[in-house]
C-alpha positions in Angstrom: -46.2 242.1 162.1 -48.5 239.3 163.1 -51.5 238.1 161.0 -54.1 238.4 163.7 -55.5 241.8 162.5 -55.0 241.3 158.8 -57.6 243.1 156.7 -58.5 245.4 159.6 -57.7 249.1 158.9 -56.4 251.8 161.2 -59.4 253.5 162.8 -59.8 257.2 162.0 -62.3 259.9 162.9 -65.0 260.4 160.1 -67.8 262.1 162.0 -71.4 261.3 163.1 -72.5 260.9 159.5 -70.2 257.9 158.9 -71.6 254.4 158.4 -68.1 252.9 158.5 -67.8 250.4 161.3 -64.0 251.0 161.4 -64.3 254.8 162.0 -64.8 257.0 165.0 -68.1 258.9 164.8 -67.5 261.0 167.9 -64.0 260.5 169.1 -61.9 263.2 167.4 -58.6 263.4 169.3 -57.8 266.9 168.1 -61.2 268.5 168.8 -61.0 271.2 171.3 -63.4 270.8 174.3 -63.4 273.4 177.1 -60.0 274.6 175.9 -58.4 271.1 175.8 -57.9 268.5 173.1 -60.5 265.6 173.4 -57.6 263.1 173.6 -56.2 264.9 176.7 -59.6 264.9 178.4 -60.3 261.2 177.9 -56.8 259.7 178.1 -58.0 256.3 176.8 -56.1 253.1 177.7 -56.5 249.5 176.6 -56.2 246.8 179.3 -53.8 244.0 178.7 -55.7 241.3 180.7 -59.2 241.2 179.2 -58.0 242.1 175.7 -55.2 239.6 175.3 -55.4 237.1 178.2 -59.0 236.3 178.9 -59.9 233.0 177.2 -63.7 233.4 177.0 -64.6 231.0 179.8 -67.4 231.1 182.4 -68.3 229.1 185.4 -70.3 226.6 183.2 -68.0 226.3 180.3 -64.4 226.4 179.2 -62.5 228.8 176.9 -64.1 229.8 173.6 -61.2 232.0 172.3 -58.4 230.4 170.4 -55.4 232.8 170.3 -52.0 231.9 168.9 -50.3 233.6 171.9 -52.1 231.6 174.6 -49.6 229.6 176.6 -47.1 229.8 179.5 -43.9 230.3 177.7 -41.9 233.5 176.9 -42.3 233.0 173.2 -46.1 233.3 173.6 -45.7 236.3 175.9 -43.6 238.1 173.2 -46.1 237.2 170.5 -48.9 238.6 172.8 -46.9 241.9 173.0 -46.6 242.1 169.2 -50.4 241.6 168.8 -51.1 244.1 171.6 -49.1 247.0 170.1 -50.6 246.3 166.7 -54.0 246.8 168.2 -52.9 249.9 170.1 -51.6 251.4 166.8 -54.8 250.5 164.9 -56.9 252.2 167.5 -54.6 255.2 168.0 -54.9 255.0 171.8 -52.5 257.0 173.9 -52.1 254.4 176.8 -52.3 250.8 177.9 -52.3 249.1 181.4 -51.1 245.7 182.6 -50.8 243.3 185.5 -47.4 241.6 185.8 -48.8 238.2 185.2 -50.7 239.4 182.1 -47.4 240.4 180.5 -45.2 237.5 181.5 -45.7 234.0 182.8 -45.3 232.9 186.4 -41.9 231.3 187.0 -40.9 228.5 189.4 -39.7 231.2 191.9 -40.3 234.9 192.5 -36.8 235.5 191.0 -37.7 233.7 187.8 -41.1 235.5 187.6 -39.3 238.8 188.0 -36.8 238.0 185.3 -39.7 237.1 183.0 -41.4 240.4 183.6 -38.3 242.4 183.1 -37.6 240.6 179.8 -41.1 241.5 178.5 -40.7 245.0 179.9 -37.7 245.4 177.6 -40.0 244.3 174.7 -42.5 246.9 175.8 -39.8 249.6 176.0 -38.6 249.0 172.4 -42.1 249.1 171.1 -42.9 252.2 173.0 -40.0 254.0 171.3 -41.9 253.9 168.0 -45.5 253.7 169.2 -47.6 256.7 170.3 -49.0 254.4 173.0 -47.4 254.7 176.4 -48.1 253.2 179.9 -50.9 254.6 182.0 -50.4 252.2 184.9 -49.0 248.9 186.0 -50.0 246.6 188.8 -49.3 243.2 190.3 -51.7 240.3 190.2 -52.0 239.3 193.9 -55.2 237.3 193.6 -54.9 234.5 190.9 -52.3 232.2 192.3 -53.4 229.8 195.0 -50.8 231.2 197.5 -53.1 234.3 197.7 -56.3 232.4 198.4 -56.4 234.0 201.9 -55.2 237.4 200.7 -51.8 238.9 200.0 -51.2 241.8 202.4 -53.9 240.5 204.7 -52.8 236.8 204.6 -52.3 235.1 208.0 -48.9 233.9 206.8 -46.2 236.6 207.0 -44.2 234.8 204.3 -47.0 235.3 201.8 -47.1 239.0 202.8 -43.3 239.1 202.1 -43.8 237.3 198.7 -46.5 239.8 197.7 -44.2 242.7 198.7 -41.4 241.3 196.5 -43.8 241.0 193.6 -45.1 244.6 194.0 -41.6 245.9 194.2 -40.7 244.6 190.8 -44.0 245.6 189.3 -43.6 249.1 190.6 -40.0 249.2 189.4 -41.0 248.2 185.9 -43.9 250.7 185.9 -41.5 253.5 186.8 -38.9 252.4 184.3 -41.5 252.3 181.5 -42.7 255.8 182.3 -46.0 254.7 183.9 -48.0 257.6 185.2 -49.7 255.6 188.1 -49.4 252.3 190.0 -52.6 250.5 191.0 -53.3 248.2 193.9 -56.5 246.1 193.7 -57.2 243.9 196.7 -59.3 241.2 195.2 -58.4 238.8 198.1 -57.9 241.5 200.7 -61.0 240.7 202.8 -62.7 237.6 204.2 -65.1 234.7 203.4 -66.1 234.3 207.1 -65.5 236.0 210.4 -65.1 232.6 212.0 -61.4 232.5 211.0 -60.7 236.2 210.5 -59.1 238.8 212.8 -60.3 242.0 211.1 -58.2 244.4 213.1 -55.0 242.4 212.5 -55.7 242.2 208.7 -56.4 245.9 208.4 -53.1 246.7 210.2 -51.3 244.4 207.8 -52.9 246.1 204.8 -52.1 249.5 206.2 -48.4 248.6 206.7 -48.2 247.1 203.2 -49.6 250.2 201.6 -47.2 252.4 203.7 -44.3 250.3 202.4 -45.4 250.9 198.8 -45.6 254.6 199.4 -42.2 254.7 201.2 -40.7 252.8 198.2 -42.3 255.2 195.8 -40.6 258.2 197.4 -37.3 256.3 197.8 -37.1 255.5 194.1 -38.4 258.8 192.8 -41.5 257.4 191.2 -43.5 260.5 190.2 -46.8 258.8 189.4 -49.8 258.4 191.7 -50.5 255.3 193.9 -54.1 254.2 193.4 -56.4 251.8 195.2 -59.3 250.3 193.2 -62.4 249.8 195.3 -64.6 246.8 195.0 -67.2 245.4 197.5 -67.0 241.7 196.8 -66.0 239.1 194.1 -63.9 237.2 194.4 -63.8 237.7 198.2 -67.2 237.7 200.0 -66.3 241.0 201.7 -63.4 243.2 200.6 -61.9 245.9 202.8 -61.7 248.3 199.9 -65.5 248.2 199.5 -66.1 251.6 197.9 -64.7 255.1 197.9 -66.0 256.0 201.3 -64.5 252.8 202.8 -61.1 253.4 201.1 -61.0 257.0 202.4 -61.7 255.8 206.0 -58.9 253.3 205.7 -56.5 255.8 204.3 -57.3 258.3 207.1 -56.8 255.5 209.7 -53.3 254.8 208.4 -52.2 258.3 207.5 -52.3 257.8 203.8 -55.1 260.2 202.7 -52.5 262.6 201.2 -50.5 259.8 199.5 -53.0 257.5 197.8 -56.0 258.1 195.5 -58.6 255.9 193.9 -59.1 254.2 190.6 -62.9 253.9 190.3 -64.4 251.1 188.1 -68.0 251.5 186.9 -68.9 247.8 187.5 -67.5 247.9 191.0 -69.5 251.0 191.9 -72.7 249.2 190.7 -71.8 246.1 192.8 -71.4 248.4 195.9 -75.0 249.7 195.3 -73.8 253.1 194.0 -73.9 254.9 190.6 -70.6 255.6 188.9 -71.1 259.3 189.2 -71.7 259.0 192.9 -68.2 257.4 193.4 -66.6 260.0 191.2 -68.3 262.9 193.0 -67.4 261.5 196.4 -63.8 261.0 195.5 -63.6 264.6 194.3 -65.2 265.8 197.5 -62.7 263.8 199.6 -59.7 264.9 197.4 -58.8 261.3 196.3 -60.0 261.1 192.7 -57.3 259.6 190.5 -58.4 257.5 187.5 -61.2 255.3 186.2 -61.8 251.8 184.8 -64.4 252.3 182.2 -67.0 249.5 181.6 -70.6 248.6 182.5 -72.4 245.9 184.3 -75.5 244.0 183.2 -78.1 245.2 185.6 -79.9 241.8 185.6 -76.7 240.1 186.9 -75.3 240.2 190.4 -71.7 240.0 189.4 -69.0 242.0 187.6 -69.7 241.5 183.9 -67.1 243.9 182.6 -68.9 245.0 179.4 -67.9 247.8 177.2 -69.7 251.1 177.9 -72.7 251.9 175.7 -74.9 254.3 177.8 -74.0 257.8 176.8 -76.1 259.4 179.6 -74.4 257.4 182.4 -71.0 258.2 181.0 -71.8 261.9 180.6 -72.9 262.2 184.2 -69.7 260.7 185.4 -67.6 262.9 183.0 -69.5 266.0 184.2 -68.2 265.3 187.7 -64.7 264.5 186.5 -64.6 267.8 184.6 -66.0 269.7 187.6 -63.2 268.3 189.7 -60.6 269.5 187.2 -60.3 266.5 185.0 -57.6 263.9 184.9 -54.0 264.6 185.9 -52.0 261.4 185.8 -55.2 259.2 185.5 -57.2 258.3 182.5 -60.0 256.0 181.1 -58.9 252.4 181.0 -61.2 250.0 179.3 -61.4 247.3 181.9 -63.9 245.5 179.6 -63.9 242.1 177.8 -65.6 240.7 174.8 -68.6 238.4 175.2 -67.6 234.8 175.0 -69.4 234.4 171.7 -67.5 237.3 170.1 -64.6 235.3 168.7 -63.1 237.4 165.9 -60.2 239.9 165.8 -62.7 242.5 164.4 -64.8 242.1 167.6 -61.9 243.2 169.7 -61.3 246.3 167.6 -64.9 247.3 167.2 -65.7 246.9 170.9 -63.1 249.5 171.7 -64.3 251.8 168.9 -67.8 251.7 170.3 -66.6 252.3 173.9 -64.4 255.2 172.8 -67.2 256.8 170.8 -69.6 256.4 173.8 -67.2 258.2 176.0 -66.4 260.9 173.5 -70.1 261.6 173.0 -70.5 261.7 176.8 -67.7 264.2 177.1 -69.4 266.5 174.6 -72.7 266.3 176.5 -70.9 266.9 179.8 -69.1 269.9 178.4 -72.4 271.4 177.1 -73.9 271.0 180.5 -71.0 272.9 182.0 -71.1 275.6 179.4 -74.9 276.1 179.7 -74.9 275.9 183.5 -77.6 273.2 183.4 -76.7 271.9 186.9 -74.3 274.5 188.3 -76.6 277.4 188.3 -79.5 275.7 190.0 -77.0 274.2 192.5 -75.6 277.6 193.4 -79.2 278.9 193.9 -80.1 275.8 196.1 -77.2 276.5 198.5 -77.2 280.3 198.3 -78.3 280.6 202.0 -74.9 279.3 203.1 -73.2 282.3 201.5 -74.8 284.6 204.2 -72.8 286.0 207.1 -74.5 284.0 209.8 -74.3 280.7 207.9 -70.6 281.3 207.3 -70.0 282.0 211.0 -71.6 278.6 211.8 -69.3 276.7 209.5 -66.3 278.7 210.7 -66.9 277.5 214.2 -67.8 280.9 215.5 -71.2 279.8 216.8 -71.9 277.1 219.5 -74.9 274.8 219.5 -76.4 277.0 222.2 -75.8 280.2 220.2 -77.6 278.7 217.2 -80.5 277.4 219.2 -80.9 280.8 220.9 -81.0 282.6 217.6 -83.8 280.4 216.3 -85.9 281.3 219.3 -84.9 284.9 219.4 -85.7 285.6 215.7 -88.7 283.2 215.6 -87.3 281.3 212.6 -89.9 279.2 210.8 -88.1 278.1 207.6 -90.2 276.5 204.9 -89.1 273.7 202.5 -88.2 274.7 198.9 -88.6 272.4 195.8 -85.6 270.4 194.8 -86.8 270.6 191.2 -85.4 267.2 190.3 -87.7 266.7 187.4 -86.8 270.0 185.8 -83.1 269.1 186.1 -83.7 265.7 184.6 -85.5 267.3 181.7 -82.6 269.7 181.1 -80.2 266.8 181.2 -82.1 264.9 178.5 -81.8 267.9 176.2 -78.0 267.2 175.9 -78.4 263.7 174.3 
């Protein structure tokens, strides 16, 4: 045991009446919601990078966090793992997620970096034998090192493409060996700063081949988890090819991957793309590529990805409504891709930030479930589209009517359809009753 969380108790459910900061007021893992345990619905995960690697810096100032495990050596990496699993156990979370370079330091060569990662993976494996916390997903950091300044898969240098492929291979191997349920690819540098030096078609072809290589390797090695892409429109690259769910789907279709790859949707990235979180979830469901989520929030006054812990129950509930309507998570879950504010220095801040985020999501789940049970949205939705259940409408969608057939019917029957109220205000009022 380390001393970092000394004096901080394990967090338990005490109910909405509790004033104990170190208690869940809404997150009751065993509570049955729509026939499933709350823990199974939410599938919470702690992210390794923001929780244990972020030093508290910003563009105008250096690090504010002082952690005993900060450093580049393997001893520091092992201490970091000790602290991480102590936090997982205190929170009682079922999962965690990591980048390869969060877990183990970069070596002088890819071979040394891979050895470092495998050594820490062995530490993880031993800890997972006695911890209830398992691996939701792993990924490779293909954006921080200067070699990736012009991208990894989309880099103009084929040797950098090859280096990235070698890095992903080991990260995927480690994820599979640790029982990870997904593998995520986030293309933070897969895009461009200017078209003056960019061949977009070539870069998209490279990215398509890279992703196909990952999928081929998944099947060759027997990895049973999902391959996920995480959309983001910009930051750090000016324009990223995985801009949003719609862009990712178009890319997957173009390279024959729409049946192989799903999306990991982050709240903050949806906001940066000019969308709501629930929009991205609903669209991913409609396109059949919903996989998992990174749960956080953005500061709406800021034009960048602030990665704050979720606090808005209504926003979370609307997204969870669509997640539930789509059948819920299978291999995916809710990873807290969120970091402390740089003035929040204490170990208790790290624990309590997750407690608040988990309670927000749990309360949102209960509201979403109530909306489903009461038919708040589904009943009016069915009424709104009821006309498409008629025989003629079905014939149109089945391809049994030509454009000329449809036009002739309008004239023949003298159709003069009138608009019907969308009743948005009524639905918003009903929504507010659930909070």
